[in-house]
N, C-alpha and C positions, 0 to 999 in steps of 0.2 A: 666322335673323336678318332675312331679307327679310319674313317674316310679321310679326315684331315691329315692324319699321319701318312696314309697311303699317297696322298697328293704331294705332301712334303718330300717323301722318299723318292717319288717319281721325278720331282723337280730336281732333287739333288743328283739323281742318276743322270738326268739329261745334262745338268751343268758339268758333271764329271766327263761325260762323253764329248761334250763340245768344248771343254776347257783345257784339254791336254793331259788328263789323268791317265790316259791309255798309253801304255808302253808296249811296243811290239815284242814278240817272242818268236820262237820257231827255230829253224835251222837253214843255213845257207841263204837261198833266195826265196824260201817259203816262209813268209811272215804270217804271224798269228796275232790277232787282237781280241781281247776279251773286254766287252763293254760292261758298264754298270747297269745299263737298262735291259740287257739281254735281248739282242736282236734275233728274231726268229725268221723273219722274212725280209729279203732285200727289196726295198721299195725304191722307185725312181726318186733321185734327189736325196736319199739318205746320206747324211754327212757327219763325219767324225773328225776330231783332231787327235792325231797319234804322234807319239814320240818314237823315232826310229832307234832300235837297239844295236844295229850293226850295219855296216856298209854292204850294199848289194854288189855282187860280182857278175851279174847277168840279168836277164829279164826276171821280174819279180811276180809273185802271187801273194794275195792277201786273203786270209780266212778269218772272217769276223764271226765270233760266237758259234763256231762249228757249222756255219752255213756252206762250207766247202771252199777250197782254194779257187780263187778267181784271178784272172790276169789283173795286174796293177800297172797302170800305164800313165804316161805323161799326159798333159792337157790336150795335146794334138792326137792322142790315141796310139802313139808309138811306144814301144818298150823302152824302159829306162836304160840309159847307157851305164856302164860300170862306174860306180861311185856316185851316182845321182842321188842316192839315199844314204847320206852320211849319218853316223851315230849322233844321238842327242839332238837332232834336228826335229822340229815340230812340223808336221805336214798335215794339211787338210785332205781327207780322202772323201770322195763322193761317188756313190753307186750310179753308174750310167747304164740303165737297163737296156737302152737301144743298142749299145755296143757290148753289153754283157761283161763289163769290167769295172774295176775301181779306177777313178781318175784323180790325179793330183797334179796341179800346175806347178811342178817343181822349178821350171824355168823362171817364173816370176819370183819364187822364193830364193832361187839362186841369185837373181839380179839384185834383190833386196840385200842378201847376205854380202855380195860384193860391194855394194854401195855403203853398207854399214861398216864393213871392215876398212874400207878406204877412209871413211869419216873418222873412225877410231884411230887409225894410223896417223891421221893429221893432228890429233890432239896432243898437247904437251903431256909429259909424264910426271911433272911436278906442278903443284898449284901455283898459279900466277895470280894470287889473291883469290879469295873465296867470294862467292856470290852468284847471282843469276847471270847467265851468259858466260860463265868461266868454268866450263867442265874440264876435267883432266882425267887421264886414265891411269890405272894401276895394273900391272901384269905384263904379259908378253903374248905375241902371236901364237906361240906354241903352247903355252900354258893357259891361255885365255885371259881376257881382260875383264876388269870391272870398271864401271864408270862412276866417278865421284862428282856429284853436283852439290854445291853449297855446303860442302863439308860432310855429307852423308853418303854412304855407299848405297847405290841402287842397282 
C-alpha cells in the first residue's frame, strides 16, 4: 500500500507541476518557482507550467527549487523585453541544457493572447438567444472577460 501511495503522490506532484499549480515568487526580475515534485537536477527537456506573479522590467532569471538562478529567455534564446512576462499569464518553461537557460516561447503565447482578445472583443455583450454557437461576453477589457456559452459561465 505504501508503494501505491508513493506512486499516487508522485503522479499528483507531476500533474501539479505540469498543470499550472506553480506561481512564481521572488523580487524584481529574479523569479523563483517551487515545484511539488522537488527538482534537484536540471535535466534536458525538463518542462513546467508556471503562472507569472509580476511583470518583468528587464532580462529575467528563474530559480526552480533552489537549483540556482538561471537565465530565462524567449524561444529564440534572446532576453525577454520589458513586459513580456505579464502577471497571471501561464507560461511553459523548459530547461535547455545546451544553452544553459530556461526557455519559454512567449511570442506564440502572445500571438494566441492577441487572437483570443480580438475574438472576445468581437462577441456581443448581451445574449442573442442561448444555445450552441451563440457565445457572448460579460466584463470589460480592463476588468477581464468571462465567456458565457449556452447559459453557463465558463
